[in-house]
N, C-alpha and C positions, 0 to 999 in steps of 0.2 A: 668276592672278586677272585676269579680263578688265577690270575697272574700272581696275586699275593700268596695264594695257597701254594702254587708251584714254587715260588721263591722261598716260602717257609720250608717246604720239603727239601729243597736243595740246601738250604742253610742247615737244616737238621742233619742231613747226610754229611756235609762238610764238618760239622761239629763232631759227629761220631768218628770220622776219620782223624780229626785233630786229637781226639781223646786217646786214640790208639787202641788196638785190639778190639775194635767194634765194627769190623768189616761187614758182618751180616746185618747189623742194624742200619749201617750206612746204605748198604745195597737195597734194603727194603724201602728206604726213603726215596732213593733215586728211581727205583722200579715203579713206584707210585706215579711219578711224573711221566714215566714212559707209557704206562698202560691205561691211565685215566685220560680219555680223549679231551676232556675240557682243560686238562693241565698240559697235555702234549701239544695243544694248539699253539702254545707260545714257543715258537721255533728256537729262539736263543736258549731258553731254559731246557727244552727237550734235548737239544744238541749237547748241552752240558751234562744232563743226566745220562745220555747214551755214552758219552766219553767215560764217565765215572763207572758205568756198568761194564764197559769194555775192559776196564782195569780190575774191577772187583770180582766179576764172575770167575776168572781163573784163580783168583786168590782163595775162593771158597770151593775149589774143585770142580768148576763148571766151565772149562775152556771153550766148549762149543757155544755156549750161550754168550761168552765174551766175544767170540768171533762174529756171532750174529749181531750183537750190539755194535761192533765196529763196522760191519757191512751196512747196517741201517744208518749209522751216522754218516758214512761216506756217501751213501746213496741219496739220503734225504737232505743233507746239509753239507755238500761238498766244499763250499766256500767259507764255511764257518771257522772261527778261530779254533774250535774244538776238533774239527776234522784235521786242520793243519797241525795242531798239537799232537794228535794221534799218529799222524804220519811223520812227525819229527821235523816239520817245517818251522 
């Protein structure tokens, strides 16, 4: 079940963030949801992964990739809770 897989990667990413000092591991988990088409098809989870990537890429020295994730989130999911959270609404 691809939805379950995407949820698992999101959960792993969140766990890495909660553990602290594991941004690169978290980034990898969220990135999988972004780049694997069968996982990215679940829009709500893909939007969440993009939001997290927008936050994490700059933290690991990749601000351009963070901006790309932000733009993709705002373009593909403009009405999502994650796009609203990104814009501070």
